[in-house]
C-alpha positions in Angstrom: -5.4 -86.5 -32.5 -8.2 -86.9 -35.2 -10.5 -84.0 -35.8 -14.0 -84.7 -34.4 -16.0 -83.9 -37.4 -18.3 -86.9 -37.6 -18.4 -90.2 -35.7 -21.5 -92.4 -36.1 -22.5 -96.0 -36.0 -24.3 -97.1 -39.2 -28.0 -97.9 -38.9 -27.4 -101.6 -39.6 -24.5 -102.1 -37.3 -25.0 -104.2 -34.1 -22.5 -104.2 -31.2 -22.8 -106.7 -28.3 -26.1 -108.0 -29.6 -27.9 -104.7 -29.4 -28.7 -102.2 -32.1 -26.8 -98.9 -31.7 -28.5 -95.5 -31.7 -27.0 -93.3 -34.4 -25.6 -89.9 -33.5 -24.0 -87.7 -36.1 -21.5 -85.0 -35.3 -21.7 -81.9 -37.3 -19.1 -80.7 -39.7 -17.8 -78.0 -37.4 -14.1 -77.1 -37.1 -12.6 -77.4 -33.6 -11.5 -74.4 -31.5 -8.5 -72.5 -32.9 -5.2 -73.2 -31.3 -1.9 -71.2 -31.4 0.6 -71.7 -34.1 4.3 -72.3 -33.2 6.5 -69.4 -32.5 8.4 -68.4 -35.7 12.2 -68.8 -35.6 14.2 -65.6 -36.0 16.1 -65.1 -39.3 19.4 -65.3 -37.5 18.5 -68.8 -36.1 17.3 -69.9 -39.6 20.6 -68.8 -41.1 22.5 -70.7 -38.4 20.5 -73.8 -39.1 21.3 -73.5 -42.8 25.0 -73.3 -42.0 25.1 -76.6 -40.1 26.3 -79.7 -41.9 23.3 -81.0 -44.0 23.6 -84.5 -42.7 23.5 -83.3 -39.1 20.7 -80.9 -39.8 18.5 -83.5 -41.6 19.2 -86.0 -38.7 18.0 -83.5 -36.1 14.8 -82.6 -38.1 14.1 -86.3 -38.8 14.6 -87.3 -35.2 12.2 -84.6 -34.0 9.6 -85.4 -36.6 9.7 -89.1 -35.5 9.5 -88.3 -31.8 6.5 -85.9 -32.3 4.7 -88.4 -34.6 5.3 -91.5 -32.4 4.4 -89.6 -29.2 1.2 -88.4 -30.8 0.2 -91.7 -32.3 0.9 -93.3 -28.9 -1.4 -90.9 -27.2 1.3 -89.4 -25.0 1.5 -85.8 -23.9 4.2 -83.9 -25.9 6.6 -81.7 -23.8 8.3 -79.4 -26.3 11.5 -78.9 -24.3 12.1 -82.6 -23.6 11.3 -83.7 -27.2 13.5 -81.1 -28.8 16.4 -81.8 -26.4 16.1 -85.6 -27.1 16.1 -85.0 -30.9 19.0 -82.6 -31.0 21.3 -84.4 -28.6 24.1 -82.7 -26.6 26.0 -81.5 -29.7 23.2 -79.8 -31.5 21.7 -78.3 -28.4 24.7 -76.0 -28.2 23.9 -74.5 -31.6 20.7 -72.9 -30.2 18.6 -73.7 -33.2 15.7 -75.4 -31.3 12.9 -73.2 -32.7 14.1 -73.5 -36.3 14.4 -77.3 -36.1 10.9 -77.5 -34.6 9.6 -75.4 -37.4 11.2 -77.7 -40.0 9.8 -80.8 -38.2 6.4 -79.2 -38.2 6.6 -78.5 -41.9 7.6 -82.0 -42.7 4.8 -83.5 -40.7 2.3 -81.2 -42.4 3.6 -81.9 -45.9 3.9 -85.7 -45.5 1.2 -86.7 -43.0 -1.2 -83.7 -42.9 -0.5 -83.0 -39.2 0.1 -79.5 -37.9 1.8 -78.9 -34.5 0.0 -76.5 -32.3 0.2 -74.9 -28.8 -2.5 -74.6 -26.1 -5.3 -72.2 -27.3 -4.6 -68.6 -26.3 -7.8 -68.2 -24.4 -6.8 -71.0 -22.0 -3.0 -70.6 -21.8 -2.9 -67.7 -19.4 -4.9 -69.4 -16.7 -3.4 -72.8 -16.8 -0.5 -74.1 -14.6 3.0 -73.5 -16.0 3.4 -77.1 -17.2 1.0 -76.4 -20.1 3.4 -73.7 -21.5 5.5 -76.5 -23.1 2.6 -78.6 -24.4 2.5 -79.4 -28.1 -0.3 -81.2 -29.9 -0.5 -82.8 -33.4 -3.7 -81.8 -35.1 -5.1 -83.8 -38.0 -5.7 -81.2 -40.8 -6.6 -83.8 -43.5 -9.7 -82.5 -45.3 -12.8 -84.7 -44.8 -15.8 -85.2 -47.1 -19.4 -84.1 -46.2 -20.1 -87.6 -44.8 -17.1 -87.5 -42.5 -15.6 -90.7 -44.1 -12.1 -89.9 -42.9 -13.2 -89.5 -39.3 -15.5 -92.6 -39.5 -12.6 -94.8 -40.7 -10.5 -93.6 -37.7 -13.1 -93.7 -35.0 -14.8 -97.0 -36.1 -11.6 -99.0 -36.3 -11.9 -100.4 -32.7 -15.0 -100.7 -30.6 -13.0 -100.0 -27.4 -11.7 -96.8 -28.8 -15.2 -95.8 -30.0 -16.5 -96.4 -26.4 -13.8 -94.2 -25.0 -14.6 -91.4 -27.4 -18.3 -91.8 -26.6 -17.6 -91.4 -22.9 -15.4 -88.4 -23.6 -18.1 -86.7 -25.6 -20.7 -87.2 -22.9 -18.3 -85.8 -20.2 -17.5 -82.8 -22.4 -21.2 -82.2 -23.0 -22.1 -82.4 -19.4 -19.2 -80.2 -18.4 -19.9 -77.5 -21.0 -23.7 -77.5 -21.0 -24.4 -78.3 -17.3 -21.3 -76.9 -15.6 -20.6 -73.4 -14.4 -18.0 -70.8 -15.1 -18.2 -69.1 -11.7 -15.2 -71.0 -10.4 -12.2 -69.1 -8.9 -11.2 -71.2 -5.9 -9.1 -73.8 -7.6 -5.4 -73.8 -8.7 -6.4 -73.0 -12.3 -8.6 -70.0 -11.5 -11.1 -71.2 -14.0 -8.7 -71.8 -16.9 -10.2 -68.9 -18.8 -13.1 -66.7 -17.7 -15.7 -68.7 -19.6 -14.5 -72.3 -18.9 -17.3 -74.3 -17.4 -16.6 -76.7 -14.6 -18.7 -79.6 -13.3 -18.2 -81.3 -9.9 -17.4 -85.0 -10.0 -20.6 -85.7 -7.9 -22.8 -83.9 -10.5 -20.9 -85.6 -13.3 -21.3 -89.1 -12.0 -25.0 -88.5 -11.2 -25.6 -87.5 -14.8 -23.5 -90.4 -16.2 -25.5 -92.8 -14.0 -28.7 -91.6 -15.6 -27.3 -92.5 -19.0 -26.1 -95.9 -17.9 -27.2 -97.3 -14.5 -24.1 -99.5 -14.4 -22.0 -96.4 -13.9 -21.8 -95.5 -10.1 -24.0 -92.6 -9.2 -21.3 -91.3 -6.8 -17.6 -90.5 -7.5 -14.9 -92.4 -5.7 -13.9 -91.2 -2.3 -10.8 -89.0 -1.9 -9.0 -91.9 -0.3 -10.1 -94.3 -3.0 -8.9 -91.9 -5.7 -5.5 -91.7 -4.1 -5.2 -95.5 -4.1 -6.2 -95.7 -7.7 -3.5 -93.2 -8.8 -0.9 -95.3 -6.9 -1.8 -98.4 -8.9 -4.6 -99.8 -6.8 -7.0 -99.7 -9.7 -10.5 -98.5 -10.1 -10.6 -96.0 -7.2 -9.2 -98.4 -4.6 -10.9 -101.6 -5.8 -14.1 -99.7 -7.0 -15.0 -99.8 -10.7 -17.9 -99.3 -13.0 -20.1 -102.4 -13.4 -21.0 -103.8 -16.8 -23.9 -106.2 -17.7 -21.5 -109.1 -17.4 -21.4 -108.5 -13.7 -25.2 -108.8 -13.3 -27.4 -111.9 -13.0 -28.3 -111.9 -16.7 -24.7 -112.2 -17.9 -23.8 -111.1 -21.4 -21.0 -108.9 -22.8 -20.2 -106.0 -20.6 -20.4 -102.7 -22.5 -20.1 -100.3 -19.6 -16.5 -98.9 -19.3 -14.6 -98.2 -16.1 -15.4 -94.5 -15.9 -13.1 -93.9 -13.0 -10.1 -95.1 -15.1 -11.2 -93.3 -18.2 -11.5 -89.9 -16.4 -8.0 -90.4 -15.0 -6.7 -91.2 -18.6 -8.5 -88.2 -20.1 -6.9 -85.9 -17.5 -3.4 -87.4 -18.2 -3.9 -86.8 -21.9 -5.1 -83.2 -21.5 -8.6 -84.0 -22.8 -9.9 -82.9 -19.4 -8.8 -80.4 -16.8 -9.2 -81.4 -13.2 -9.0 -79.1 -10.2 -10.1 -79.1 -6.5 -12.7 -76.4 -5.8 -15.1 -75.4 -3.2 -18.7 -76.7 -3.6 -20.5 -74.6 -6.1 -23.7 -74.4 -4.2 -22.3 -74.5 -0.7 -23.3 -78.1 0.0 -21.3 -79.9 2.8 -20.6 -83.4 3.8 -19.8 -84.8 0.4 -18.1 -88.2 0.6 -15.9 -87.1 -2.3 -14.6 -84.0 -0.5 -11.1 -84.0 1.0 -10.0 -82.7 4.4 -9.9 -79.2 3.0 -13.6 -79.4 2.2 -13.0 -79.1 -1.5 -14.3 -81.4 -4.2 -13.0 -82.5 -7.6 -14.3 -80.7 -10.7 -13.7 -81.3 -14.4 -13.6 -79.0 -17.5 -12.7 -79.3 -21.2 -8.9 -79.6 -21.6 -6.8 -78.0 -24.3 -6.5 -81.2 -26.3 -10.3 -81.6 -26.5 -10.6 -77.9 -27.4 -8.4 -78.5 -30.4 -9.6 -81.9 -31.5 -13.3 -81.6 -30.7 -14.1 -78.0 -29.9 -16.8 -76.3 -27.9 -18.9 -75.7 -31.0 -18.8 -79.4 -31.8 -20.1 -80.2 -28.3 -23.0 -77.7 -28.7 -24.1 -79.3 -31.9 -23.6 -82.8 -30.4 -26.0 -81.9 -27.6 -28.5 -80.4 -30.0 -28.4 -83.6 -32.1 -29.0 -85.8 -29.1 -31.8 -83.7 -27.8 -33.3 -83.1 -31.3 -33.2 -79.4 -30.8 -31.6 -76.4 -32.4 -28.1 -75.4 -31.1 -28.2 -72.8 -28.4 -27.5 -69.4 -30.1 -26.1 -67.8 -26.9 -23.5 -70.6 -26.5 -22.6 -70.4 -30.2 -22.2 -66.6 -30.0 -19.9 -67.0 -27.0 -17.6 -69.4 -28.8 -17.5 -67.3 -31.9 -16.5 -64.2 -29.9 -13.7 -66.1 -28.3 -12.5 -67.4 -31.7 -12.4 -63.8 -33.1 -10.3 -62.7 -30.1 -7.9 -65.6 -30.5 -7.4 -65.0 -34.2 -6.3 -61.5 -33.4 -3.8 -62.8 -30.8 -2.5 -65.3 -33.3 -1.1 -62.6 -35.5 -1.9 -63.8 -38.9 -2.2 -67.5 -38.2 -1.8 -69.8 -41.2 -0.7 -66.9 -43.5 2.2 -66.2 -41.2 3.2 -69.9 -41.1 3.0 -70.1 -44.9 5.2 -67.0 -45.3 7.7 -68.5 -43.0 7.7 -71.9 -44.8 8.1 -70.2 -48.2 11.0 -68.1 -46.9 12.7 -71.2 -45.4 12.4 -73.1 -48.7 13.9 -70.3 -50.7 16.9 -70.1 -48.3 17.4 -73.8 -48.5 17.7 -73.6 -52.3 20.5 -71.0 -52.2 
């Protein structure tokens, strides 16, 4: 939920007995995401006519549900959350969009969170379940050193490790993946979305940390893991504590983390045909397809493709790829046009709503 502006480990900080390499994220805004649909004037007037206590209760309930779901890391389903907040009586009033707008305004004014939808460039190619997805985005302004993000990201070592793994996966998917994928359910999730097969992903992660398995779990092992068998059917990443030298294990269970990232919409996962026609993969199912990963809508909004590009250039000590940057900027311009005014439209709606409430 936090914006990925800068997340570093200070030079003098030591974790697990080992000095940590410092990587600085650039101060780059994440990808644009869609604003909420504006309520019609008739719906706003109907909401104004409802008993003030009932109206405030509905807005308060929805604000709390959105906030707690987001802070808990849960996926937010718009229809379910609004129905839960309004209850059977208020649902009959048909003021769902107006109440959601009021809840979003309260979260923005009090906590600095804005409520957004899946980015327009991704929405059309995603399965229907993503049409109801909502995300809370942290819009609190940060300083040039990224102090706000540092305070959030550095609060727990385990959380920092998870975010580090996510950044590596996003970097590999975006910079080493391919957009020539049309065989899966998601049809590419946007013409320029890059996908990386799980075999290639695990191979690259293994080169970063040899304790991470070099091969993905088998199709059968993955099924057992999702049913609660754990770690791909008994398989999990090995940490230093599992070796002969002992010590504190720093290597996370990548199998479990990838599953979690998919559940939270940080990653997209699909079954596709082998990108280069290779056969006989142990990770392939009976249909001959393999698992592939790509950047999900939550990562697009919290981290952003441009952030990933700068992250890779920082790690490699090179300049950002101008071709990739141009591609992202072109998509952002198109999305701004689709968004129909963006923040200005939201501000106009908010001001209009406030004026009506004072009458």
